[in-house]
C-alpha positions in Angstrom: -149.2 94.1 -86.9 -148.5 91.2 -89.2 -151.2 90.2 -91.8 -151.3 86.6 -92.9 -152.8 85.6 -96.3 -153.2 81.9 -95.3 -156.9 82.4 -94.3 -157.6 84.0 -97.6 -155.9 81.2 -99.6 -157.8 78.6 -97.7 -161.1 80.3 -98.5 -160.2 80.5 -102.2 -159.3 76.8 -102.3 -162.6 76.0 -100.5 -164.6 78.2 -103.0 -162.7 76.6 -106.0 -163.4 73.1 -104.7 -167.2 73.8 -104.5 -167.3 74.7 -108.2 -168.2 72.1 -110.8 -165.8 71.1 -113.6 -167.8 73.2 -116.1 -167.6 76.3 -113.9 -163.9 75.8 -113.3 -163.3 75.6 -117.1 -165.4 78.7 -117.7 -163.7 80.6 -114.9 -160.2 79.5 -116.1 -161.1 80.6 -119.7 -162.3 84.0 -118.4 -159.1 84.4 -116.4 -157.0 83.6 -119.4 -158.9 86.1 -121.6 -158.6 88.7 -118.9 -154.8 88.0 -118.5 -154.3 88.2 -122.3 -156.2 91.5 -122.4 -154.2 92.9 -119.5 -150.9 91.9 -121.2 -152.1 93.4 -124.5 -153.3 96.7 -122.9 -150.4 97.2 -120.4 -147.4 95.8 -122.3 -147.9 95.2 -126.0 -149.9 98.3 -127.1 -147.5 100.9 -125.4 -144.5 99.0 -126.8 -146.0 99.1 -130.3 -146.8 102.8 -130.1 -143.3 103.6 -128.9 -141.8 101.6 -131.6 -143.9 103.4 -134.2 -142.7 106.8 -132.7 -139.1 105.6 -132.9 -139.5 104.5 -136.5 -140.8 108.0 -137.4 -137.7 109.6 -135.8 -135.2 107.6 -137.8 -134.9 110.1 -140.7 -134.3 113.0 -138.2 -131.8 110.9 -136.3 -130.0 109.9 -139.5 -129.7 113.6 -140.4 -128.3 114.4 -137.0 -125.9 111.6 -137.4 -124.7 112.9 -140.7 -124.2 116.4 -139.2 -122.2 114.9 -136.3 -120.1 112.9 -138.6 -119.3 116.0 -140.7 -118.4 117.9 -137.5 -116.2 115.0 -136.5 -114.4 115.1 -139.8 -114.0 118.9 -139.5 -112.7 118.5 -136.0 -110.2 115.8 -137.1 -109.0 118.1 -139.9 -108.6 121.1 -137.6 -107.1 119.3 -134.6 -103.5 119.2 -135.9 -103.8 122.9 -136.9 -104.7 124.0 -133.4 -101.3 123.2 -131.9 -99.3 123.8 -135.0 -97.4 127.1 -135.2 -98.5 129.8 -137.6 -96.7 129.6 -141.0 -93.9 132.0 -142.0 -92.3 132.9 -145.3 -92.5 130.0 -147.8 -94.8 128.0 -145.5 -97.1 131.0 -145.4 -97.1 131.2 -149.2 -97.8 127.5 -149.5 -100.6 127.7 -147.0 -102.1 130.7 -148.8 -101.8 129.0 -152.2 -103.5 125.8 -150.8 -106.4 127.9 -149.4 -106.7 129.8 -152.7 -106.8 126.6 -154.7 -109.5 125.3 -152.3 -111.5 128.5 -152.9 -111.2 128.1 -156.6 -109.0 131.2 -157.3 -106.6 129.7 -159.8 -105.7 133.1 -161.4 -104.4 134.5 -158.1 -100.7 135.3 -157.8 -98.8 134.9 -154.5 -95.4 136.5 -153.9 -93.3 136.2 -150.7 -92.0 139.5 -149.4 -89.9 138.9 -146.2 -92.2 137.5 -143.5 -95.3 138.5 -145.4 -97.0 137.4 -148.6 -98.5 139.6 -151.3 -101.7 138.3 -153.0 -103.2 139.6 -156.2 -106.6 138.4 -157.5 -107.5 139.9 -160.9 -111.3 139.1 -160.7 -113.5 137.6 -158.0 -116.9 138.2 -156.4 -116.7 140.3 -153.2 -118.8 137.7 -151.3 -116.4 134.9 -152.4 -113.4 137.0 -151.3 -114.8 137.8 -147.9 -115.8 134.2 -147.2 -112.4 133.0 -148.4 -110.6 135.6 -146.2 -112.5 134.4 -143.1 -111.6 130.8 -144.0 -107.9 131.6 -144.5 -107.8 133.5 -141.2 -109.5 130.9 -139.2 -108.0 127.7 -140.6 -104.5 128.7 -141.6 -103.8 131.3 -138.8 -103.0 133.9 -141.5 -103.6 137.6 -140.8 -104.6 140.2 -143.3 -102.3 143.2 -142.9 -103.6 145.4 -145.7 -105.9 145.1 -148.6 -106.9 147.2 -151.6 -110.2 146.2 -153.2 -111.4 147.8 -156.4 -114.9 147.4 -157.8 -115.4 146.1 -161.3 -118.3 145.7 -163.7 -120.7 143.9 -163.2 -121.6 144.9 -159.7 -120.2 142.6 -157.0 -117.0 141.8 -158.9 -113.7 143.1 -157.5 -109.9 143.0 -157.9 -108.0 142.4 -154.7 -104.4 143.3 -153.7 -103.7 142.1 -150.2 -100.7 141.6 -147.9 -100.9 138.7 -145.4 -98.7 137.7 -142.5 -98.8 135.0 -139.8 -101.0 135.9 -136.9 -98.9 137.1 -133.9 
C-alpha cells in the first residue's frame, strides 16, 4: 500500500492561504523560535556539554601521552639490545662499567677474569644494589654467578663482591 502526501500538502496550502498576513507572520515567528529552540536543545547543548567534558580530560590525556612517550623512548633504547648478542670479556666489562656509572657507583672496581667479570663495591645501600642488579641483568643480559654481600654500619649499607658472566 502506497501512501501519498499530496493530499496533506494541498490541505496545508489551503489552510495557509486562509490565514491573514498578520497570522502568517505570527505563525512564521513561532516556527522560527521553535526551530531555534529545537536546534539549541538537540544540537548545541549536547555539543557544549561534551566539549566541556573533553576539556576536563585534557590533563589526564596529557599525562597518559607523557607516559606513552617515555615508554616509546625506553622501547627505542631497548630495541637494539633485544637482538644483540650478550657481551663477553672486555665488552662485558664495558657494559658493566656503563651500568655502574648509570647507577652512580663510581667507587666500584671491575676486573675481567676470562669470560667473567669480578665486581667490587666498597659501600652502597642494599636496596640500590638489588635495583642495580635487576637493571644490569635485564638491560645488559649480564648474569650474576656469585655474590658475597657483607653488612656495614649504618643498617642498610653493604659491601659487595660479585662475579658476572654473559647470560647463556
